[in-house]
C-alpha positions in Angstrom: -4.3 -21.8 14.7 -4.5 -18.9 17.1 -3.4 -15.7 15.4 -2.7 -12.3 17.0 -2.2 -9.3 14.7 -0.7 -6.1 16.2 -1.0 -3.0 14.0 1.1 0.2 14.4 0.0 2.9 16.7 -1.1 5.7 14.3 -3.9 4.6 12.0 -7.1 2.9 13.1 -8.6 -0.5 12.3 -11.0 -0.7 10.5 -8.9 1.4 8.0 -11.1 4.5 8.4 -8.1 6.7 7.4 -6.5 4.4 4.9 -3.1 2.9 4.9 -2.1 0.0 2.7 -0.8 -2.1 5.6 -4.0 -1.4 7.6 -6.3 -2.3 4.7 -4.5 -5.5 4.0 -4.2 -6.9 7.5 -7.9 -6.0 8.3 -8.9 -8.0 5.3 -6.5 -10.9 6.0 -7.6 -11.1 9.6 -11.2 -11.6 8.5 -10.2 -14.2 5.9 -8.2 -16.1 8.5 -11.2 -16.1 10.8 -13.5 -17.2 8.0 -11.3 -20.3 7.5 -11.7 -21.2 11.2 -8.7 -19.6 12.9 -9.3 -17.6 16.1 -7.9 -14.1 15.4 -7.4 -11.2 17.7 -6.4 -7.8 16.2 -4.8 -5.1 18.4 -4.8 -1.5 17.1 -5.1 2.1 18.1 -8.1 3.3 20.1 -9.7 5.9 17.9 -12.6 8.3 18.2 -15.9 6.4 18.8 -14.5 2.9 18.1 -15.0 0.7 21.2 -12.1 -0.8 23.1 -13.4 -4.3 22.3 -15.6 -5.5 19.5 -16.0 -8.4 17.0 -16.0 -7.7 13.3 -16.2 -10.5 10.7 -15.3 -13.0 13.3 -12.2 -11.1 14.5 -11.9 -9.9 18.1 -10.6 -6.4 17.9 -8.8 -4.9 21.0 -7.9 -1.2 20.9 -5.4 0.6 23.1 -4.2 4.2 23.3 -2.2 5.3 20.3 -1.1 8.6 18.7 -1.4 11.0 15.9 1.5 10.6 13.5 4.0 13.4 14.1 6.3 15.0 11.4 9.4 14.2 13.4 10.7 10.7 12.8 12.4 10.6 16.2 9.1 11.5 17.9 7.3 9.0 15.7 9.7 6.2 16.8 9.3 7.3 20.5 5.5 7.3 20.3 5.6 3.9 18.6 7.7 2.5 21.5 5.2 3.5 24.1 2.4 2.1 22.0 4.3 -1.2 21.6 4.7 -1.4 25.4 1.0 -1.1 25.8 0.4 -3.8 23.1 2.9 -6.1 24.7 1.1 -5.9 28.1 -2.2 -7.2 26.7 -1.0 -9.9 24.2 -3.1 -13.0 24.5 -1.7 -16.6 24.2 -1.3 -17.4 20.5 0.5 -19.6 18.0 1.5 -16.7 15.7 2.1 -13.1 16.6 2.0 -10.9 13.5 3.2 -7.3 13.9 4.4 -4.4 11.8 5.2 -2.4 14.9 8.8 -1.3 14.9 9.4 -2.0 18.6 7.2 -4.9 19.5 9.5 -7.7 18.3 12.2 -6.4 20.7 9.8 -6.4 23.7 8.1 -9.8 23.5 10.0 -12.5 25.3 7.1 -14.9 26.3 6.9 -17.7 23.8 3.3 -18.4 24.7 2.4 -15.1 23.0 3.2 -16.8 19.6 6.0 -17.1 17.2 7.0 -13.6 16.2 6.1 -13.0 12.6 7.5 -9.5 11.6 5.7 -8.0 8.7 8.3 -5.6 7.1 5.9 -3.2 5.5 8.4 -0.3 5.0 11.8 -0.4 3.3 14.3 -1.7 5.9 16.6 0.8 7.5 18.7 -1.7 9.6 16.0 -2.4 12.2 15.7 -6.1 11.4 19.0 -6.6 13.1 17.2 -6.0 16.4 14.7 -8.9 15.7 16.8 -11.9 16.7 13.9 -13.5 18.5 11.7 -13.2 15.4 10.7 -16.5 13.7 10.0 -14.9 10.4 10.8 -11.6 8.5 8.1 -11.4 5.9 7.9 -8.7 3.3 5.8 -8.1 0.2 8.3 -7.8 -2.7 11.5 -9.4 -3.9 13.3 -6.0 -4.0 12.6 -5.5 -0.2 13.5 -9.1 0.6 16.9 -8.6 -1.0 17.4 -5.4 0.9 16.7 -7.1 4.2 19.2 -9.9 3.3 21.9 -7.4 2.4 21.4 -5.3 5.6 21.1 -8.3 7.9 22.9 -11.4 6.6 22.5 -13.3 9.9 18.7 -13.4 9.3 18.7 -14.5 5.7 17.0 -17.8 6.4 14.1 -16.1 8.1 13.2 -13.9 5.1 10.1 -14.7 3.1 8.3 -12.8 0.3 4.5 -13.1 0.3 2.7 -10.3 -1.6 -0.1 -8.1 -0.4 -3.6 -9.3 -1.4 -6.2 -7.1 -2.9 -8.3 -5.9 0.1 -11.5 -6.9 -1.7 -12.4 -9.8 -4.1 -11.8 -8.9 -7.7 -15.0 -8.2 -9.6 -15.3 -10.4 -12.7 -16.0 -8.3 -15.8 -15.0 -7.9 -19.5 -12.4 -5.1 -19.6 -12.7 -4.7 -23.4 -16.5 -4.4 -23.3 -16.5 -1.8 -20.5 -13.5 0.2 -21.9 -15.5 2.6 -24.1 -17.5 3.8 -21.1 -14.3 5.0 -19.3 -13.5 8.7 -19.4 -10.3 10.1 -20.8 -9.0 10.4 -17.3 -5.5 10.0 -15.8 -5.7 9.0 -12.2 -3.5 9.1 -9.1 -4.5 7.4 -5.8 -2.2 7.5 -2.8 -0.8 9.8 -0.1 -0.3 13.4 -1.2 3.3 13.5 -0.2 6.5 14.6 -1.9 8.0 11.1 -1.9 5.1 10.0 -4.1 6.1 12.4 -6.9 2.7 14.0 -7.3 4.4 17.3 -8.1 6.0 15.7 -11.1 2.7 14.4 -12.3 1.1 17.8 -12.0 4.0 19.4 -13.8 3.9 16.8 -16.5 0.2 17.2 -17.0 0.4 21.0 -17.1 3.1 20.6 -19.8 0.8 18.3 -21.8 -2.1 20.8 -21.6 0.2 23.6 -22.8 1.2 21.5 -25.7 -2.4 21.0 -26.8 -3.6 17.7 -25.1 -7.3 17.6 -25.8 -10.0 15.9 -23.8 -8.0 14.4 -21.0 -8.3 15.2 -17.3 -6.3 14.4 -14.2 -7.9 13.2 -11.0 -5.8 13.2 -7.7 -7.2 11.1 -4.9 -5.6 10.9 -1.5 -5.0 12.5 1.9 -2.6 15.5 2.4 -2.8 15.8 6.2 0.4 14.7 8.0 -1.7 12.6 10.5 -2.8 10.5 7.5 0.6 10.2 5.9 0.4 13.3 3.7 2.9 16.1 3.1 0.9 18.8 4.8 -1.0 21.9 3.7 2.0 23.8 2.2 2.8 20.9 -0.1 -0.9 20.5 -1.1 -1.2 24.2 -1.8 2.0 24.2 -3.9 0.6 21.4 -6.1 -2.5 23.5 -6.8 -0.4 26.5 -7.7 1.7 24.4 -10.0 -1.3 23.4 -12.1 -1.0 26.6 -14.1 -2.9 26.4 -17.4 -4.2 22.9 -16.4 -5.9 24.1 -13.3 -9.4 23.6 -14.7 -8.5 20.1 -15.9 -7.4 18.7 -12.6 -9.9 17.3 -10.1 -8.6 17.4 -6.5 -10.8 14.6 -5.0 -9.2 14.5 -1.5 -9.0 11.3 0.6 -11.3 8.4 -0.2 -11.1 5.6 2.3 -14.1 3.6 1.3 -12.9 0.7 -0.9 -16.0 0.6 -3.1 -15.7 4.3 -3.9 -12.0 3.8 -4.7 -12.9 1.0 -7.1 -15.3 3.4 -8.9 -12.4 5.9 -9.5 -10.2 3.1 -10.9 -13.1 1.8 -13.1 -13.7 5.2 -14.6 -10.1 6.0 -15.7 -8.0 4.9 -18.7 -4.6 5.4 -17.2 -3.3 5.2 -13.6 0.0 7.0 -12.9 2.0 6.4 -9.7 5.3 8.4 -10.0 6.8 7.4 -6.6 10.3 8.5 -5.8 10.5 6.6 -2.5 13.6 4.6 -3.3 13.9 3.7 0.4 10.2 3.8 1.3 8.1 2.0 -1.3 7.8 -1.7 -0.7 5.0 -3.0 -3.0 2.6 -0.6 -4.7 -0.9 -1.7 -3.6 -2.6 1.2 -5.5 -1.2 0.3 -8.9 -2.3 -3.3 -8.3 -5.8 -2.1 -7.3 -5.9 -0.2 -10.5 -4.9 -3.3 -12.5 -7.6 -5.3 -10.8 -10.1 -2.7 -12.0 -8.9 -2.9 -15.6 -7.0 0.4 -15.5 -3.4 0.1 -16.8 -0.7 1.6 -14.5 2.3 3.7 -15.4 4.8 3.6 -12.5 8.4 4.8 -11.8 11.3 2.4 -12.1 11.3 1.3 -8.4 12.2 -2.4 -8.0 9.2 -3.2 -5.9 6.8 -2.7 -8.8 8.6 -5.2 -11.1 7.1 -8.2 -9.3 3.8 -7.6 -11.1 4.4 -4.8 -13.7 6.2 -5.8 -16.9 6.8 -2.8 -19.1 4.6 -2.8 -22.1 2.9 -6.1 -21.1 1.1 -5.8 -17.8 1.8 -2.1 -17.3 4.2 0.7 -18.1 7.4 2.0 -16.5 9.2 5.3 -16.9 12.8 6.1 -16.0 12.5 8.3 -12.9 16.3 8.8 -12.9 16.2 10.5 -16.3 16.5 14.3 -15.8 14.4 16.3 -16.0 12.0 13.8 -14.5 8.8 15.7 -15.1 9.6 16.0 -18.8 10.4 12.3 -19.0 7.0 11.5 -17.4 5.2 14.0 -19.7 6.7 12.4 -22.8 5.7 8.9 -21.6 2.1 9.9 -20.8 1.9 11.6 -24.2 3.0 8.4 -25.9 0.4 6.3 -24.0 -2.7 8.5 -24.4 -2.1 8.8 -28.1 -2.7 5.0 -28.6 -5.7 3.9 -26.8 -5.6 0.5 -28.4 -2.3 -0.1 -26.7 -3.7 1.0 -23.4 -6.6 -1.4 -23.7 -4.4 -4.4 -24.6 -2.2 -3.8 -21.5 -5.4 -3.2 -19.4 -6.6 -6.6 -20.3 -3.3 -8.3 -19.4 -3.0 -6.2 -16.2 -6.5 -7.4 -15.1 -5.5 -11.0 -15.7 -2.3 -10.6 -13.7 -4.1 -9.1 -10.8 -6.2 -12.3 -10.4 -3.2 -13.9 -8.7 -3.5 -11.4 -5.8 -7.1 -12.3 -4.8 -7.6 -12.3 -1.1 -8.4 -16.0 -0.5 -5.4 -17.2 -2.5 -2.9 -14.9 -0.8 -4.4 -15.6 2.7 -3.7 -19.3 2.1 0.0 -18.4 1.4 0.2 -16.7 4.7 -1.5 -19.5 6.6 0.8 -22.1 5.1 3.8 -20.0 6.2 2.3 -19.6 9.7 2.1 -23.4 9.9 5.8 -23.7 8.9 6.8 -21.1 11.4 4.8 -22.6 14.2 6.3 -26.0 13.7 9.9 -24.8 14.0 
């Protein structure tokens, strides 16, 4: 099956500057190719990356893209021009996968492949424009229901297939390696207000003031707007808010190498992801990556997390609607770090749950759905 993947116009492939969607489709493309499918992957021309090259059996084609602007209007405008460039070089294919906002509206030639729209952000009505799409695929049941509610005419086209973990899960005994982990609370993700990092810093500072002993907080992720972050002002405000906990918080910065990220997950005893993005979060790849590394995750109550995190069983959930939110989070963290036996038991179950998201198994789900779409 001939597969074309068209990435958005702002982050590069390979995922040198991160991005969950970019990481996942780079890995999926390589897996599709390994299984004998010709794959072409179109993405942004970036720095020293060549306009054409083959990586892991995938032919990569790169075209002019853009730095991500702060203005959403400008972002959509730049994405439109990028989509036009992508549409002009589309090769013949059976399946055309895209998470570009505009590309599904520009492609009219059926020889370019059945249009397979990957809805990687919470829908804001744009799926109504995708009448020529053969599939509207998203990664969580919560987002699938939102698409159906916003766009009843396309209900039959909606499918939920989760993100895979970008790398194969390393097999190890969580219980045996647990004692070697540090008393570390970890956040990995974009340093942006919608991710709620300010709440985590405030909650941790309160715990330190109340006498929390031995535990540290590590914050990993990009703050630059071009990488999806909230900018220098937000990053500086977080460091100021650390207060008495300043010497107990490690500001790691962006880590885009997957092996390095795994080392951070493998060294921590609790992962916290306090996202507030009610209309932005679609899956939660970082919590799943933590689970795959034997690190239990505490997340906010967003619906997208509930596909793989069951409170007290495979992870933990706090009520991000309970005011004051930082105090609610602080109390939940205090409860969890006081009982490491409970953390370990959930870590073991979380690790087992993550096995279902291994790359080869999830890639097969996509290929089977591609076949169904191509036969329609």
